[in-house]
C-alpha positions in Angstrom: -37.6 11.5 17.6 -36.7 13.6 14.9 -32.8 13.3 15.8 -33.4 9.4 15.5 -35.2 9.7 12.2 -32.3 11.8 10.4 -29.7 10.1 12.0 -30.8 7.0 10.0 -29.4 8.9 7.0 -25.8 8.2 8.0 -24.8 8.9 4.2 -26.0 12.4 4.4 -24.2 15.0 6.1 -27.2 17.4 6.3 -29.3 15.0 7.9 -26.2 14.1 10.4 -25.7 17.8 11.2 -29.8 18.3 11.5 -29.9 15.2 13.9 -26.8 16.6 16.1 -28.8 19.7 16.4 -31.9 17.8 17.4 -30.0 15.9 20.0 -28.8 18.4 21.6 -31.8 20.6 21.8 -33.1 17.6 23.5 -30.3 16.8 26.1 -30.9 21.0 27.0 -34.3 19.8 28.0 -33.4 16.9 29.5 -29.9 16.3 30.6 -30.3 12.9 31.9 -31.7 11.0 28.8 -29.5 8.1 28.1 -30.9 8.1 24.3 -29.9 11.7 23.8 -26.2 11.2 24.9 -26.1 7.8 23.2 -27.6 8.7 20.0 -25.8 12.3 19.6 -22.3 10.3 20.5 -23.0 8.2 17.6 -24.2 11.0 15.2 -21.0 12.8 16.1 -19.0 9.8 15.4 -20.8 9.3 12.0 -19.9 13.2 11.0 -16.4 12.6 12.2 -16.2 9.6 9.6 -17.9 11.7 6.9 -15.9 14.7 7.6 -12.8 13.1 8.5 -12.2 15.4 11.6 -11.0 14.2 14.7 -12.5 16.8 16.8 -16.0 15.2 16.2 -14.7 11.9 17.7 -13.4 13.6 20.9 -16.9 15.4 21.4 -18.6 11.8 20.8 -16.6 10.2 23.2 -17.1 12.6 25.9 -21.1 11.9 24.8 -20.5 8.3 25.6 -19.1 9.0 28.8 -22.1 11.2 29.8 -24.3 8.7 28.4 -22.6 5.7 30.9 -24.1 6.7 34.2 -27.6 6.3 32.5 -26.8 3.3 30.4 -28.9 1.0 33.1 -31.8 3.1 32.5 -32.6 1.1 29.1 -32.7 -2.6 29.3 -33.0 -2.8 25.5 -29.4 -1.4 25.2 -27.0 -4.3 25.5 -23.9 -2.9 27.4 -21.6 -4.8 24.8 -22.9 -2.7 22.0 -22.5 0.4 23.8 -19.1 -0.2 24.7 -18.4 -1.7 21.3 -19.7 1.5 19.4 -17.5 3.7 21.9 -14.6 1.8 21.2 -15.2 2.2 17.4 -15.7 6.1 18.1 -12.2 5.6 19.9 -10.7 3.8 17.1 -11.7 6.0 14.6 -10.1 8.9 16.3 -6.9 6.9 16.3 -6.5 6.4 12.4 
């Protein structure tokens, strides 16, 4: 929950880094957490955009890939939104 709150501050790099740490900790506790992988992927994409650093996009894409097997576990997540955000991550890497 802490990660979700902090990740809402998309224009604050400190909050994004703290959100990333919170999601990593959550994933250590539950590696089958769709939201852990998915939210961490989005935060890493935001950090990559903010820092203009491609390594974050690669890591984010890996997190999207890890979230994929658990995508159907949350009926509130639309598959097209998931793939759109993953595509945005990859497009940002290609810039």
